[in-house]
N, C-alpha and C positions, 0 to 999 in steps of 0.2 A: 218152455211152460213158464209162464209170467208169476213172480212171487209177488202177493201185495202186502205188504205192512198191515198191522190191524188200521183198524177206522178210528180215527182223532177224537177223542171225546172229552170235556172239561175234565180236569185234574189229573190229566196227561202232562208227564215232561217233556218240556222242547227245551233241546241244547242248543247254545248259541257259541257258535265259533267260526274263525275267520279264515280258512285255507288257502283263501289270496290275498286280497287287501283286508287291513286293518282300518278303523275309525279313529279319525284323527280327533285330537283334542276339541276342536274348535268345534265339532258335531258330535259331540257325547251327549249333548242336550237331547238331539233327536234318537240316538241309541236309547237313553233312558225313555222317553217318551213311546219309544215300540215297545222297549222291556217291560212297561205297565202296561202298556195298552194288551201285551199275553195274557199278562196276573189279570189284569181286571175279567175279561175275557174264561178266566177260571181256568187257566191251565201254569203248572208249576215251570219257572223256568231257571235254568242253571247256566250260567254264564262264564264259558271258559277261560283259559289263560289267552291265549292265542288270540287278542283284538285291538293292539296297539295300531297305530296309523301313520304314528308321527314321524317316524325315522327310515321311510320308503314305500316302495311299493308292496314291500308283503309284512303281514303283521308278525311273522316271527322267521326262525331259519325252520327249512322243508322238516327236518328230522321231529323239531316240535309241532308243526301245521299236522305234519302225519300221524304222529303220535296221538295228539287232540281229538284227531277225524276218527282214527281207529276206536278209540275208546269211547267216544260217543257212541261209533255204528253199534260198536257190539254191545254197549250196556242195554241189557231188557227194559231196562225203567225208564230210557228215553225214547219216546216213540216218533220224533222229528226231529232232525238237525235242522236248522236253519240260519244260515249263514247272515251278517247286515248288507252285504252286497256282493257283488264279484270281483273284477280286477283285470291281474296282466298273464299272470303266469302260475295258474294252479294245476297247468300241465307238469309241472315237476314232482308234484304228488303221487301220480297215478302207481309210479312203480315203487313208492312206497306205501303203498297200503297194504295188508295181510287180508290178501286175497283167498288163502286157504280158509283163514277163520272167519272172514265175510260170508264163504261158502257154506259154511256149516251152521250161523248164525240166524236166529230169526230176522225177515228184514224191518229196517228202519227207512221211515221216510226221508230221504232227503230235497232241501225244496231251496229253487233258487232260480237262475239263469244267467245272461251273460257268461261271463268268466266258469260260472260254477257248471254251464252246461260240460265242462270240459272233465265233469265227476260225473256229473247224474249221466251220460250216454256210457259211461263204462260199466258202470253200477247195474244198468239194464240189459246191455249187450253180454257182459261175462258171467252176470248171477242170476238172470233173470229177475232184479229187482225192480217192482214198478217206482220211479221216480218222479218228482213234479217240477215242469219246469213254469216256475210263475213269480210271483212278486216275493220278494224279499224279504228281511226283516225291517228296513228302514222303509218300505214303503206297504209293509201291514198294516199300519194305521188307516191308511184311508178306505174311502165307503167305495166299493165297487161299482163300475157303472151300470145303466141300466142291461139287462141281458148278461151281463158277467157276474159270474160266482166269485164270491172269496176263498182264496185257496185254503184257508179252515174248513168251509163250507164241502170242499170239494174232495179234501181227506177225512172227513165225515160219514162222506155221503158211503150207501149201501147199495142203492140201484141206480138206474141208470141217470147222468146228470148231461141235461142238455144248457147249454149258452147258444148266446143269439149274439149277430155284430151288433155293436153297441150303435153303430151309425155316427159315433161322435170321437174324436181325438184329438190329442194336443197337436198342435201345428211345431212347436217346437221349444226347446229350452228346459228350463230343471226348477222345481221348488229353491227357493234359499231355506235351506233348513236352519242354517246358523241363525238369521233373523227371524225365521218363525220355525220353530222346532216342531211347534203341535200342528202342525194345519194336517187334515184329514180328507179334504176334496181337492181332488185333480179340476185344475182349470182345463179343461175339453172346449177347444174354443173353434175348432174345425168339422168339419162332416165329412162324411166319406164310408163308403160300406167294400165287403168282399167282390173282388170282381174275376170272373172267369176269362183266362187269357182267350181271346180271337172271340170271345161273346157265348152268348148259350147257358146251359145251366151244368149241373154234377149231381151226383146222388151216390157216393162210393162208401164202401166200409175198407179199413184197414186196421193194423196196429201202429199205434203214433209210435214215432219215434223221429229224434232231431234235436235242434239246440243251435248256439250261436255261430254262425259259419265261420266268424273269423276265429275261433277256437277250437271245435270241433273238428275243423279241417283238417288240423294239425296231428287230429288221432288217425285219418285215413293210412291205410297202409301198417298200421302197426297194431298189436292184440289188442289194444284199447278202443277198436275204431272199425272193429268189423260190421259192418251192417249189413254188407252183401251175404253174410254167412247169416244173421238173423234174420235176413228176409227169405232165406233157403227155409230156415226151421218154419218161418210161420208164410209159408207161401201155400197155402190153403186157403189164408183168411187176406193176404198181402198185406204192402207197410201202407200207412199216408205217411211220407216224410214231409217235415216244417223245417223250415230254415229261414232263420231271419237274419240281416245284416243290422250292426250297430252305426260303425262310420267309416268302414273303408270304402276307397272310391270306388267305382263302375269295374275298372278294368281290373282290382285285385279282385273283388267278388267275381267276378267272368271267369277267371283262373281257377279261383277255389271250386267252384261249382263245376268245372270241367275235369278238375280232378276227381273230384266225388263220385260223378258221372264214369270214368274210367275206373275207377276204385268200385263198381257193382252198386251205389248206392240206391240206384232207381232200379235194380235189376228186378222186384218184385213189386214195384209201387204201383198200386193203385191210381193216387192223385201226388200232387205237390203243392204244399203251403208253404204261400211264400208273405213272412211280414211284412206289415206297415214299416218302413223305413225313413229317417232323414238322413240318410248315409249319401255324399254329395256323387253328382256324374262325375263321368272323367269326360270335360267338352260335351261335345253333344249324346257324349253316350250315357244313358239311363242306367239306373238299377234297374230297371223292367227290363233295358237291352240287352243286359249279362243275364239274365234268368234266360231271355228267350233264345242269345246266343249260346247257352250251354246246354241247354231239355230243349230246348222245341223239339227237336230231332228224335225225342222219348215217342213223339205221340203220346204223352200223358196229359189228363185234364192238370192245369194250374190253377192255381188261385189265388189274385194278389190282393196284398194289404188287409191281411189276415190279422188279429188283435195280438199277436204273439210274441212279439219281440220289445225293444227298449222305448216303445212309441207307449204314453198311456192312453187307454187302460188294458191291463196286463190281460190277457186270457189264460187263466191255467190250465195246461195241457201235462195230463199223464204221461210218460214214456212207458209204452207197452200195454196203454189200455185200447180196447177193442172202441174202434170209434167210426161213426156214420158223422160225414161231412154231405152237407144239402146246400146248394145253391139252385133256385129254382123259383121265379117271379121274384117276390118280394123277402121270399125265405131266406134268410142266411143261418144255419145253424150246426153246432158240432153237438155230437153227442158221446160222451163216453160211457163204456162199461169197464169195472174193472172184475174183470172175468179172463 
């Protein structure tokens, strides 16, 4: 059973904390812009103590980060916990969360992607909490692309939420938030859309589950990454597994995908969505080659270049949502129902 936090409404409180990497002094201007954006949109904002980013790759020692995240997730006045961005080693938190207390609490939305996937996935698998894989705090001020919903709109919804492939994306690079902390428009300078491996179309339904492969693949085989058990629990509906690569070369991604296949992550899958990526090839071995090498034998539909990864724009996906993915003719759509 999936447990959905209450829909987000103006006046609700959003907790800001950095479970992984904090924000360097040089980028505090962007942080302030993002927090102001939330307040101007009508939300209360509570900024935690674990936010600094000048002392290394973590905002604080693991005990402090875990305590703050636990507190915010368990505080009934906080509706959403929103990190500024990902990082590197959020995996050190998973066995410091108060799983017993969280299991009896009302669910709270956790939003983010990249290293935050390491926390989103266990909350859904272990507790049945719906979590949102999508733009983080620092990217929240950007206007969504055509066809894509802002994460705040997704969490405010109570009925089916349909999004469409935007058909445009960023070819590479990042905005310079130090030089322009107030930027709110993505430079989407390249075209391209979702493609089914081998051609043809897809029309499937299933429970969404997934995240950033470089981080969540490390959870396979642990009590925090048992997607196979989650799949068996939802075998009557099936899964739609989505995965996206940040920057590892293709051969490393290939090994990770093989590992997830061997761990049973795709046993109950109806389809696999692969996020658009700028991660490098390994010589002549491409990122698509990595996917085919590891997953083609499953005889499942694979949809490439879904806009759910590190390449803007960011298509927000709710782990646990019942989803329908359609690729037919000119239609490229994904509908999520929070039921």
